[in-house]
N, C-alpha and C positions, 0 to 999 in steps of 0.2 A: 677450217677444224670440222677435227675424226667427229663421227655422230657415236656415241654411248653407245656398246655392244648387250647384248639383253644376255641373261644367265645362258642361257643352253647356246650361249658361243664357246664356250667353255669345258676342259673336257672333264679336270679338274680341279681341287678345290684344296684349301690347307683355309684353316678358321686363324686368324694370330689376331693375339692381342696388344693394341697400341700402347704405348711409355710415355710415364706423363715427360720423359725430357722428347717426346717424337713432337709435342706444341711446341710452336714459337709463341713472339708478342702480339700476334694479332689474334690468338686463342684454338688456332685447329693444325694439322699436322705440318710441320712446312714440305718442301717440297723435294727435298733432299730425300726426306725418310721415304718415301715412296718408294725410292729406287730401292732401299735397304730391302724393303718390304716382297717388291720382284725379285730379287737377288735371291731372300730364304726358299720362295715359290719355287722355284725353279731348280735350286741348290737340295733342295730336299726329297725335289720330285727325281734326280738326276742318281743324288742317292740313296734312297728307298728302290726306286722302279726299275731305274738304268742302268745298272754298275757302279757310278763311277765313283771310284778309289781316291781322296780329293790327297790324301796321303802317299799312298805309295803304287799308284797306278802310273803307268806309262804314256796315259795321255788325256790330259789338261785344257780346260774350256778358256780361250780368251775374250774381251770383251770387244767387239768391233767396232760397236753400235750403237748408241737408246736413244730412246725418245719416249715423249710421256704426254698424255693431254688429261687435262681436269678438269673437272665436270662438276662436283661438289666436293665442299668440304666433310671431311672427317677430326675429330678431335678425339683426344686424352679423354675418359673411359671406353672410346666408341670400343667392338671389337669390328676384325675387319675377317672377310670373309673372300679369299682370292683367288682367284679363276685362271689355270695355266693351259689354251691351247700351242699346239704347234705349225705353226704355218709355212715353215718350210725346209724341208730336211735336203739338207748338197753332198757332196762328195765326203767334203773334211769342215763345215757348215751349218744351222740350226740359228732359225729364228724362231725365238719366242715372241707368244706375247700374252701383256697378264692384265688381268683386270683385280679391281681391287671392289665390292661392297660395302654397304652397310650391311650387317643381317637383315635378309629381308627383301632385301630393295630390288627392282626390276632390273634398276641398270646399274650402271658403273659409275661409283664416284671417280674414277678414275679409269685411265687403264692405258699402258702403256707397251713397249715392247725392247728389246733386244738380241746382238745378232751375236754368236758362239763362234770363232772359228778354232777348232779342235788341233790343238798343235801333241810332236813326241815334250813331254814333260825337259828332256836335255836340248836338243836341238833346239825349240820354239819353231819348229819346221809343219808348217799342214801335215795331217796322214791320216786317210778315210778314219771314219766313223767307228770306233768299235760294233762287232753284229750287236751283240744284246744290248746296247744302247738303241742301234738304230731301231731295232725290234721295239722297245720301247718308248721312242721317240714316235715311228709310228701308229701308233695304240691309240696318242694323244693329234696325232695330223689334224687341223681342220681341212 
């Protein structure tokens, strides 16, 4: 199993609320909900800082790989502090690494990754990352 990374490993942060519906029968956040947190953290960064136009842009990101390691439970009504770093930037792909922390905790409760391949919206063929996106990603590259 991968070891939990410290807060200092991450470059961008977003606070997220947990929701009542995120808990499962065992009294903690269901594993599937973690991917929703990851997706929110990455897409907020892309929209707010990297200029991704999710409605009308020529380029879109398709997820081709995901993974997650769980270290400590999170539960409603916890708040979650999500950290983001970019592990790899390719010609048309990006590997994002995301971690979820309980407020004030030094190590991640969960950390995961996913890989986007950026493609033309219409043809779904890979295309180079737009310059503005690449610049924003490089600023968060670990």
